[in-house]
C-alpha positions as CSV (number, residue, x, y, z in Angstrom):
1,M,0.1,0.0,0.1
2,K,1.1,3.5,-0.9
3,L,2.3,5.5,2.4
4,I,0.0,8.1,2.9
5,S,1.2,11.7,3.4
6,T,1.9,13.8,6.5
7,S,-0.9,16.0,5.8
8,S,-3.2,13.1,5.3
9,A,-1.9,11.5,8.5
10,L,-2.8,14.7,10.4
11,E,-6.2,14.8,8.8
12,L,-6.8,11.1,9.8
13,F,-5.7,11.1,13.2
14,L,-6.4,14.5,14.7
15,A,-10.0,13.7,13.8
16,A,-9.7,11.1,16.6
17,I,-10.7,12.1,20.1
18,T,-8.3,10.6,22.1
19,F,-6.5,7.4,22.9
20,S,-6.6,8.2,26.6
21,A,-8.9,6.4,29.0
22,F,-9.4,9.7,30.8
23,A,-11.2,11.5,27.9
24,R,-14.0,13.6,28.7
25,S,-17.5,13.0,27.2
26,E,-17.8,14.0,23.5
27,S,-20.4,16.9,24.4
28,N,-17.6,18.7,26.2
29,D,-19.9,19.8,29.2
30,Q,-18.1,19.9,32.3
31,P,-19.7,19.9,35.8
32,I,-16.9,21.5,37.7
33,L,-14.6,24.4,37.5
34,S,-11.9,23.6,34.7
35,L,-8.3,23.5,36.4
36,S,-6.6,23.7,33.1
37,Q,-7.4,24.6,29.4
38,D,-5.7,21.6,28.6
39,E,-8.3,18.7,29.2
40,S,-5.6,16.0,29.9
41,F,-4.0,18.4,32.4
42,H,-7.4,19.3,33.9
43,F,-8.1,15.5,34.6
44,E,-4.6,14.8,35.8
45,L,-4.8,17.6,38.3
46,L,-8.0,16.3,39.7
47,V,-6.3,12.9,40.6
48,P,-4.1,14.7,43.4
49,L,-7.0,16.8,44.4
50,G,-9.0,13.4,44.9
51,E,-6.0,11.7,46.9
52,A,-5.8,14.7,49.2
53,I,-9.3,13.6,50.9
54,Y,-7.4,10.6,52.2
55,G,-4.0,12.2,52.8
56,G,-2.4,12.0,49.7
57,A,-2.0,15.5,48.9
58,D,-2.6,19.1,50.1
59,V,-5.1,21.2,48.1
60,A,-3.4,24.5,47.9
61,P,-0.2,23.2,46.4
62,V,-2.1,21.2,43.7
63,L,-4.1,24.5,42.8
64,G,-0.7,26.3,42.8
65,A,0.8,23.7,40.4
66,A,-2.4,24.3,38.1
67,E,-2.0,27.9,38.2
68,N,1.9,27.6,37.0
69,I,1.7,24.8,34.3
70,T,1.8,25.7,30.9
71,V,-0.8,24.2,28.7
72,G,0.1,21.6,26.4
73,N,3.6,21.4,27.9
74,F,4.6,18.1,29.4
75,S,7.9,19.4,30.4
76,S,6.1,22.5,32.5
77,F,3.9,19.6,34.1
78,H,6.6,17.6,35.2
79,E,8.8,20.6,36.4
80,V,5.9,22.2,38.4
81,F,5.3,18.9,40.2
82,Y,8.9,18.0,40.5
83,T,9.7,21.2,42.2
84,L,6.7,20.7,44.6
85,A,7.9,17.2,45.3
86,K,11.4,18.1,46.4
87,A,10.1,21.1,48.5
88,T,7.7,18.6,50.2
89,K,10.4,16.0,50.8
90,A,12.6,18.7,52.5
91,Q,9.6,19.3,54.8
92,A,9.4,15.7,55.5
93,E,13.1,15.5,56.2
94,D,13.4,18.6,58.3
95,P,14.3,17.5,61.9
96,A,12.2,20.5,63.4
97,N,9.2,18.6,62.2
98,A,10.0,15.5,64.0
99,Y,7.9,16.5,66.9
100,D,4.7,15.5,65.1
101,P,5.3,12.1,63.6
102,L,1.4,12.1,62.0
103,N,2.2,15.3,60.3
104,V,5.7,13.9,59.1
105,R,3.9,10.7,57.6
106,E,1.2,12.7,55.8
107,T,4.0,14.8,54.2
108,W,5.7,11.8,53.0
109,F,2.7,10.5,51.4
110,A,2.3,13.9,49.8
111,T,5.8,13.6,48.5
112,A,5.2,10.4,46.9
113,T,2.1,11.8,45.3
114,Y,3.9,14.7,43.6
115,F,7.0,12.5,42.3
116,R,4.4,10.3,40.6
117,R,2.6,13.3,39.1
118,A,6.1,14.5,37.9
119,D,6.7,11.2,36.1
120,F,3.2,10.9,34.5
121,Y,3.8,12.6,31.1
122,L,7.5,11.4,30.5
123,H,6.8,7.9,29.0
124,G,7.5,9.0,25.4
125,D,11.3,8.5,25.9
126,W,11.8,5.3,27.2
127,D,15.7,6.2,27.9
128,N,14.7,9.4,30.2
129,P,16.6,8.7,33.3
130,L,13.8,10.3,35.1
131,I,11.4,7.6,34.4
132,N,13.4,5.4,37.1
133,S,14.8,8.1,39.4
134,L,11.5,9.8,40.0
135,W,9.9,6.4,40.6
136,D,12.6,5.4,43.1
137,E,12.0,8.8,44.7
138,Q,8.1,8.0,45.3
139,L,8.8,4.4,46.4
140,N,11.2,5.7,49.3
141,A,8.6,8.4,50.1
142,F,5.7,6.0,50.1
143,D,7.5,3.5,52.2
144,H,8.5,5.9,54.9
145,A,4.8,6.8,55.1
146,I,3.3,3.3,55.2
147,S,5.9,2.3,57.8
148,A,4.7,5.1,60.1
149,L,0.7,3.8,59.8
150,P,-0.8,2.3,63.1
151,N,-0.6,-1.1,61.5
152,P,2.4,-0.5,59.0
153,G,1.8,-1.6,55.3
154,K,4.4,-4.3,54.2
155,R,5.7,-4.5,50.8
156,L,5.7,-7.8,49.1
157,Q,7.2,-9.7,46.1
158,I,4.9,-12.7,45.1
159,P,6.3,-15.2,43.0
160,A,4.1,-15.9,39.7
161,D,5.0,-18.4,36.9
162,T,7.5,-15.9,35.0
163,F,7.5,-12.8,37.0
164,A,6.9,-11.5,40.5
165,V,3.9,-9.6,41.5
166,E,4.6,-6.2,43.3
167,A,2.2,-6.0,46.5
168,I,1.4,-4.3,49.5
169,W,-0.3,-5.7,52.4
170,Y,-2.3,-3.5,54.8
171,P,-3.9,-5.4,57.9
172,A,-6.8,-3.9,59.5
173,T,-5.8,-4.8,62.6
174,N,-2.4,-5.8,64.3
175,E,-4.2,-8.9,66.0
176,S,-5.2,-12.3,64.4
177,S,-8.6,-11.7,63.0
178,K,-10.3,-13.2,60.1
179,R,-11.7,-10.3,58.3
180,P,-12.9,-9.7,54.8
181,T,-10.2,-8.6,52.4
182,L,-10.2,-6.2,49.4
183,I,-7.6,-7.0,46.9
184,M,-7.0,-4.3,44.1
185,C,-5.1,-3.3,41.1
186,N,-4.9,-0.1,39.1
187,G,-5.0,0.2,35.3
188,Y,-3.4,1.6,32.2
189,D,-1.1,4.1,34.0
190,G,-1.8,4.1,37.6
191,A,0.1,2.9,40.5
192,Q,-0.9,0.6,43.6
193,E,0.4,3.6,45.8
194,D,-2.4,5.9,44.3
195,L,-4.9,3.2,45.5
196,F,-4.0,3.8,49.0
197,H,-5.8,7.1,48.9
198,T,-8.7,6.2,47.0
199,L,-9.7,2.5,48.4
200,V,-7.3,1.4,51.0
201,V,-8.0,4.1,53.6
202,P,-11.9,3.7,53.4
203,A,-11.4,-0.2,53.4
204,L,-9.4,0.0,56.3
205,A,-11.8,2.2,58.2
206,R,-14.7,-0.3,57.4
207,G,-12.6,-3.0,58.8
208,W,-11.2,-4.5,55.8
209,N,-7.9,-5.8,55.2
210,A,-6.6,-4.6,51.9
211,L,-4.1,-5.7,49.4
212,T,-2.7,-3.6,46.6
213,F,-0.7,-5.3,43.8
214,E,0.9,-4.6,40.5
215,G,1.5,-7.0,37.6
216,P,3.0,-6.8,34.1
217,G,2.5,-3.2,32.5
218,H,1.9,-1.8,35.7
219,P,4.5,1.0,36.7
220,T,6.8,-0.9,39.2
221,V,6.9,-4.1,37.3
222,R,7.3,-2.5,33.8
223,R,10.4,-0.8,35.5
224,R,11.8,-3.5,37.5
225,Q,11.1,-6.4,35.6
226,N,10.7,-4.8,32.1
227,L,7.4,-6.3,31.4
228,G,4.2,-5.2,29.5
229,F,0.8,-5.8,30.0
230,I,-0.4,-9.5,29.8
231,P,-4.4,-10.4,28.9
232,D,-4.5,-13.5,31.1
233,W,-4.7,-11.6,34.3
234,E,-5.4,-14.8,36.3
235,R,-1.8,-15.4,36.2
236,V,-1.4,-12.4,38.5
237,V,-4.2,-12.6,41.0
238,T,-4.2,-16.5,41.6
239,P,-0.7,-16.0,43.3
240,V,-2.0,-13.3,45.2
241,V,-4.8,-15.3,46.5
242,D,-2.3,-18.2,47.3
243,Y,-0.4,-15.7,49.3
244,L,-3.4,-14.6,51.2
245,L,-5.0,-17.8,52.2
246,A,-1.5,-19.6,52.9
247,Q,0.5,-16.7,54.5
248,Q,-2.3,-14.6,56.0
249,A,-4.8,-17.5,56.9
250,D,-5.3,-16.1,60.5
251,N,-6.1,-12.8,59.3
252,V,-8.2,-13.3,55.9
253,D,-11.7,-14.7,56.0
254,A,-11.7,-16.9,52.9
255,D,-15.4,-16.4,52.3
256,R,-15.2,-12.7,51.8
257,L,-12.3,-12.1,49.4
258,A,-13.2,-9.3,46.8
259,L,-11.3,-7.9,43.9
260,F,-11.4,-4.5,43.0
261,G,-10.1,-3.3,39.3
262,Y,-9.9,0.4,38.8
263,S,-10.0,1.9,35.2
264,F,-8.2,-0.3,32.7
265,G,-8.3,-2.8,36.0
266,G,-11.8,-3.2,34.9
267,Y,-10.8,-5.6,32.3
268,L,-8.0,-7.0,34.4
269,A,-10.2,-8.0,37.5
270,A,-12.9,-9.5,35.2
271,R,-10.5,-11.6,33.6
272,A,-9.4,-12.8,36.8
273,A,-12.7,-13.4,38.2
274,A,-13.7,-15.5,35.3
275,F,-10.7,-18.0,36.2
276,E,-10.0,-17.7,39.9
277,P,-12.8,-19.6,42.0
278,R,-11.8,-18.5,45.2
279,L,-13.0,-14.9,44.7
280,S,-16.2,-13.9,46.4
281,A,-17.1,-10.7,44.4
282,V,-15.4,-8.5,41.9
283,L,-15.6,-4.6,41.4
284,L,-15.3,-3.0,38.2
285,D,-14.6,0.6,38.0
286,G,-15.6,0.6,35.1
287,G,-16.6,-2.4,32.9
288,I,-14.6,-2.7,29.7
289,W,-16.5,-4.8,27.1
290,D,-13.9,-4.6,24.1
291,T,-10.7,-2.5,24.5
292,Y,-9.9,-2.6,21.0
293,Q,-13.4,-1.1,20.0
294,A,-12.9,1.7,22.6
295,Y,-9.7,2.6,21.0
296,I,-10.6,2.6,17.4
297,Q,-14.2,4.1,17.8
298,Y,-12.7,7.3,17.6
299,L,-10.6,6.8,14.3
300,P,-12.0,7.8,11.2
301,A,-12.9,5.0,8.7
302,T,-10.0,5.8,6.3
303,A,-7.4,5.2,9.6
304,I,-9.3,2.1,10.5
305,A,-8.8,0.6,6.8
306,L,-5.2,1.3,7.0
307,L,-5.0,-0.4,10.3
308,D,-7.0,-3.4,9.2
309,S,-5.0,-3.4,5.7
310,G,-2.1,-4.8,7.7
311,D,0.4,-2.3,6.6
312,K,2.3,-1.9,9.8
313,L,4.9,0.7,8.4
314,A,2.2,2.8,6.7
315,F,0.1,3.0,9.9
316,D,3.1,3.6,12.4
317,K,4.4,6.4,10.1
318,A,1.2,8.0,9.8
319,L,0.5,8.0,13.5
320,F,3.7,9.2,14.7
321,A,3.4,12.2,12.1
322,A,0.1,13.0,13.4
323,V,1.0,12.9,17.2
324,Q,4.3,14.9,16.6
325,A,2.2,17.6,15.2
326,P,1.7,20.9,17.3
327,E,-1.9,20.8,17.0
328,T,-2.5,17.4,18.5
329,S,-3.9,17.3,21.8
330,S,-2.4,16.1,25.0
331,Q,-4.6,13.6,25.4
332,V,-3.6,11.9,22.2
333,R,0.0,12.4,22.8
334,W,0.0,11.0,26.3
335,G,-2.3,8.2,25.5
336,L,-0.1,6.7,22.5
337,D,3.1,7.3,24.9
338,Q,1.6,5.4,27.8
339,G,0.2,2.8,25.5
340,L,3.4,2.1,23.9
341,W,5.5,1.9,27.1
342,S,2.9,-0.2,29.3
343,F,2.3,-2.6,26.5
344,K,6.1,-2.6,25.6
345,T,6.0,-2.0,22.0
346,H,7.4,0.8,19.8
347,S,4.9,0.4,17.1
348,P,1.4,1.9,17.2
349,Y,0.2,-1.0,14.8
350,D,1.3,-3.6,17.2
351,F,-0.2,-1.7,20.3
352,F,-3.6,-1.7,18.5
353,Q,-3.3,-5.2,17.8
354,M,-2.3,-6.3,21.2
355,T,-5.5,-4.7,22.7
356,K,-7.7,-7.1,20.8
357,A,-6.8,-9.5,23.7
358,Y,-8.4,-7.5,26.2
359,A,-12.2,-8.0,26.0
360,V,-14.5,-9.1,28.6
361,K,-16.9,-10.0,25.9
362,D,-14.6,-13.2,25.4
363,F,-15.2,-14.6,28.9
364,V,-18.0,-12.9,30.4
365,H,-20.3,-16.0,30.9
366,D,-17.3,-17.6,33.0
367,I,-17.8,-15.1,35.7
368,A,-19.9,-16.6,38.1
369,I,-19.7,-14.2,41.4
370,P,-21.4,-11.2,42.2
371,V,-20.2,-8.2,40.2
372,W,-20.4,-4.3,40.9
373,I,-19.7,-2.0,37.9
374,A,-19.3,1.6,38.2
375,D,-19.8,4.0,35.3
376,G,-19.8,7.8,34.8
377,V,-21.8,10.1,32.7
378,Y,-18.5,11.9,31.7
379,E,-16.8,8.6,31.3
380,G,-16.1,9.5,27.6
381,F,-13.6,6.9,26.4
382,F,-15.5,3.5,27.5
383,Q,-18.7,4.9,27.2
384,G,-21.4,2.6,27.1
385,Q,-19.0,-0.4,27.9
386,S,-20.0,-0.8,31.5
387,A,-23.6,-1.2,30.2
388,Q,-22.7,-3.9,27.9
389,V,-20.9,-5.9,30.7
390,K,-23.9,-5.5,32.9
391,D,-26.3,-6.4,30.3
392,A,-24.3,-9.7,29.6
393,L,-24.0,-10.6,33.2
394,G,-27.7,-10.1,33.9
395,P,-28.8,-10.2,37.5
396,N,-25.6,-11.2,38.5
397,A,-24.4,-7.6,38.2
398,T,-25.1,-4.5,39.7
399,L,-24.5,-1.4,37.8
400,H,-24.0,2.2,39.4
401,V,-23.8,5.1,37.2
402,F,-22.3,8.3,38.7
403,T,-23.9,11.7,37.9
404,G,-22.7,15.3,38.2
405,P,-19.3,16.2,39.6
406,A,-18.9,12.5,40.5
407,G,-19.3,11.5,36.9
408,Y,-15.7,11.4,35.8
409,H,-14.0,8.4,34.9
410,C,-13.2,6.4,38.1
411,Q,-15.1,9.3,40.1
412,S,-11.8,11.3,40.2
413,S,-12.0,13.6,43.2
414,N,-15.3,11.9,44.4
415,E,-13.6,9.2,46.4
416,I,-15.9,9.6,49.5
417,R,-19.0,9.1,47.5
418,A,-17.5,6.2,45.5
419,S,-16.5,4.3,48.5
420,I,-19.5,4.6,50.3
421,D,-21.7,3.4,47.3
422,A,-19.2,0.5,47.0
423,A,-19.4,-0.4,50.5
424,Y,-23.2,-0.2,50.6
425,W,-23.4,-2.7,47.7
426,N,-21.3,-5.3,49.7
C-alpha cells in the first residue's frame, strides 16, 4: 500500500478524540471548574486533589501547580510537580518537624504523590533516566509513610509463573482476626500507591484488610522487570490469592475475598474473576467490554482501513506524524506514549493489535460471582461499555452510574462518595 502523506495523517488522526482512558465526554460539558484549558492536564490535576481527601496531597499546592503549568507542555507539568515534590520532601526530612510524627507521615505521602505526578507525562522517551529516578523517589517516600501507619503496610514480592507480583499488604488490625479482604489493582497508567488514597483508607476504616498489587504493564513491574501488559490476568491474581490464604490465613476470611479493578483494571479484574474461583465478588470501575473497539471507535474509517490493511509501516508512520504535530492534543500524545510504554512496544500498529486480546466479551459468561460495576456520565472513553458488561451478566451484576461532579472516569476527586456506594453494595 502507498504510504499516506503527513498532511493526510494529520487529517486522519487529529479527527480522533483521544487514545486516553481519561477523556471527557464528546459533549464537552463539564460539571466543575476547569483546572486547565488542557483537558488532559485538567483531569490529571483532579487526581491529586482527589487523593488529598485521604491524605495523599494538600489542596493549595495542587491548585498552585495548576496555576503554573503551561497548557500543552509536558515538560512544564513535570517541572512544576518535581519542584513541589522536592520541596515537600525537604519538609518531611526537616528535623524541626519530627515532633509531629503524624504530620511527617502525611508529608511523606504527599511527597510520593507529587513525584508520581512529575513522572506522568514522561513515557514518550523510554531512555529518559527520570522515569526510574522519579519512581525510586516516590517508592522511598511512600515506604516512609506506610511504615508509620498504626498497622504498617508491608511491601511484598509474590512469585508468579515467570514474574513477581509487586504488592503491599495493609492489615486492618495488628491482632489475628479473620476479616474480609479487598484485593485491588490499578489500570492503564496508575500505581498501586495511588490506590491507598482512593480505596485502601476507606477499606481499613470499615474493618477490611487491603492488598494492592501490580502485575506486568503496571508502573513498578514495567520498570523493575521490563514487562508489558498480559491479558491472562489470572496469572497475576491467583498467586495473590495463594499468598493471602496461606501466609495470612489467620487474618483473612476466605469467604469474603473481593477483587477491585480500577480504570483499565476493570478488564484485568474481570478476567481474573472468570478464572479464579476462590474470589467472592468483583468490583469493576468501570466495565470494559472490548478495549480494541474503545480505541478505534474514535478513528476515522480511513484510519481503521489502514490499520485493517496490515500495512504496519504505513500505519506507524502516519500515526507518529500526527501525534508529533503541534496541533495534537495532550490526550492523544500521552495516550499513545503511555500505551506503547505499558504494553512494551514501539509500534502503534502492534499496540492496537495487542489490545484485541483485552475484551471481557470473550469470557463474560465464565464470571460466576457477584459483580459491581461503576460508570460515569463523563466517562467519555469507555462510554457505554459498563452497560454492555452489565447486560451480559444480567442479575449477577449491579451497575451504578455516577452523575454530576462524580461522573468523571473512576469518580476522580469523588472518592468518598464512590467508596460509600461500593461499601453499601457489599
